[in-house]
C-alpha positions in Angstrom: 127.6 -50.4 -78.6 130.6 -48.1 -78.9 128.3 -45.1 -78.3 127.0 -46.6 -75.1 130.5 -47.4 -73.9 131.7 -43.8 -74.9 128.7 -42.3 -73.2 129.4 -44.3 -70.0 133.1 -43.4 -70.1 132.2 -39.7 -70.5 129.8 -39.8 -67.6 132.4 -41.6 -65.5 135.0 -39.1 -66.4 132.6 -36.2 -65.6 131.8 -37.7 -62.2 135.5 -38.2 -61.5 136.2 -34.5 -62.3 133.2 -33.4 -60.2 134.4 -35.6 -57.3 137.9 -34.2 -57.5 136.7 -30.6 -57.7 134.5 -31.2 -54.6 137.4 -32.8 -52.8 139.7 -29.9 -53.7 137.1 -27.4 -52.3 136.9 -29.5 -49.2 140.7 -29.5 -48.7 140.8 -25.7 -49.2 138.0 -25.2 -46.7 139.7 -27.4 -44.0 143.1 -25.9 -44.6 141.7 -22.4 -44.3 139.8 -23.5 -41.1 143.0 -24.9 -39.6 144.9 -21.7 -40.4 142.1 -19.6 -38.8 142.3 -21.8 -35.7 146.1 -21.4 -35.5 145.9 -17.6 -36.1 147.8 -15.4 -33.7 147.6 -11.7 -32.7 151.3 -11.4 -33.6 150.5 -12.5 -37.2 147.8 -9.9 -37.3 150.1 -7.1 -36.3 152.7 -8.3 -38.8 150.1 -8.4 -41.6 149.0 -4.9 -40.7 152.6 -3.6 -40.7 153.3 -5.2 -44.1 150.1 -4.2 -45.8 150.0 -0.5 -44.7 146.2 -0.8 -44.3 144.7 1.6 -41.7 143.5 0.2 -38.4 142.2 1.4 -35.0 144.3 0.1 -32.2 142.9 0.0 -28.6 145.3 -0.3 -25.7 144.8 -1.6 -22.2 144.7 2.0 -21.0 141.5 2.4 -23.0 143.0 4.8 -25.6 142.2 4.3 -29.3 144.8 5.2 -32.0 143.6 5.3 -35.6 146.4 5.0 -38.1 148.8 2.6 -39.9 151.0 0.1 -38.1 154.5 0.9 -39.3 156.5 -1.7 -37.4 155.6 -4.6 -35.1 158.1 -6.3 -32.9 158.1 -8.2 -29.6 158.6 -5.2 -27.4 157.3 -2.3 -29.4 154.7 -1.5 -32.1 155.0 1.8 -34.0 151.9 3.5 -35.5 151.6 6.5 -37.7 148.4 8.6 -37.1 147.3 11.8 -38.7 148.5 13.8 -35.6 151.5 11.8 -34.3 153.8 8.8 -34.3 152.7 6.5 -31.4 155.0 4.0 -29.7 153.1 1.2 -28.0 154.5 -1.5 -25.8 153.2 -4.5 -27.7 151.8 -6.2 -24.7 149.5 -3.3 -24.0 147.6 -3.7 -27.3 144.1 -5.0 -26.4 142.3 -5.0 -29.8 142.6 -4.0 -33.4 139.8 -2.9 -35.6 139.9 -2.7 -39.4 137.5 -2.5 -42.3 135.2 -5.5 -42.8 136.6 -5.8 -46.3 140.1 -6.5 -45.0 141.2 -10.2 -45.4 140.7 -12.5 -42.5 144.1 -13.1 -40.8 145.5 -16.6 -40.9 148.6 -18.1 -39.7 150.8 -18.1 -36.6 153.8 -16.0 -37.3 155.7 -14.7 -34.3 156.8 -11.1 -33.9 160.5 -10.5 -34.5 162.7 -9.2 -31.8 163.3 -5.5 -32.0 164.5 -2.5 -30.0 162.4 -1.7 -27.0 160.8 1.5 -25.9 163.8 2.8 -24.0 166.1 2.3 -27.1 163.5 4.1 -29.3 163.3 7.0 -26.9 167.1 7.2 -26.5 167.3 7.6 -30.3 164.9 10.6 -30.1 166.5 12.5 -27.1 168.8 14.6 -29.3 165.8 16.1 -31.0 164.0 16.7 -27.7 160.5 16.1 -29.1 157.3 17.0 -27.4 155.7 13.8 -26.1 152.6 12.6 -24.4 153.2 9.6 -22.1 150.6 7.1 -20.9 151.9 6.2 -17.4 150.4 3.6 -15.1 148.7 5.4 -12.2 148.5 8.8 -13.9 144.9 9.7 -14.7 145.9 12.0 -17.6 148.6 12.1 -20.3 151.9 13.3 -19.1 152.8 16.0 -21.7 156.1 17.6 -22.0 159.5 17.7 -23.7 161.6 14.5 -23.8 165.0 15.4 -22.2 166.5 12.0 -21.4 166.0 8.3 -21.7 168.3 6.2 -19.4 168.3 2.5 -18.9 165.1 2.4 -16.9 164.0 6.1 -16.5 162.6 8.7 -18.8 162.9 12.5 -18.0 160.3 14.9 -19.3 160.1 18.6 -18.7 156.5 19.7 -18.2 155.3 23.3 -18.1 157.7 25.0 -20.5 161.4 26.0 -20.1 161.1 26.9 -16.4 158.8 23.9 -15.7 159.1 20.8 -13.7 161.2 17.8 -14.4 159.3 14.5 -14.2 161.2 11.3 -14.0 159.2 8.2 -15.0 160.1 4.6 -14.4 160.3 2.8 -17.8 158.1 -0.1 -16.7 155.3 2.3 -16.0 155.1 3.7 -19.5 152.8 1.9 -21.9 152.4 4.5 -24.7 154.3 7.4 -26.1 152.9 9.9 -28.6 155.5 12.0 -30.4 153.6 15.2 -30.8 156.3 17.5 -32.1 160.0 18.3 -32.2 162.1 20.6 -30.0 
């Protein structure tokens, strides 16, 4: 009789363990599902900046930048590509592509506040880097030397030392490629 009782107790214990394991798998599944449903684009950009994994970032202008997201803040996202550093107004990022082996993003972290495009450009003016600007309404990149960055205007010299000065309203700039230094 003891053997029968012991066998029954062992079976009951094994069933309890199996039920608990199934319940744990179920909880993990639903917790993951909830996190996926709450995922935000901001959290994706932060994950990319923290991981250093390469990605392809498409902007609303249609341009595609392949590189590594270096920083991601509310006003500005900075990418490092093989050819340049690219400053993107965060709101102009349309999509992000990465390897299928990358982990699925979960969570809803918000982007931190950071310096905007004009502050970033003002920091670069002293070096007078060569830039390529994506400007709303311009069919091609505006390429030249960065000369000034005021509160709401950027001045670029195009066409060499004797070239033309182009003054661009800050709100019309969505992307800046830093293509070289002065």
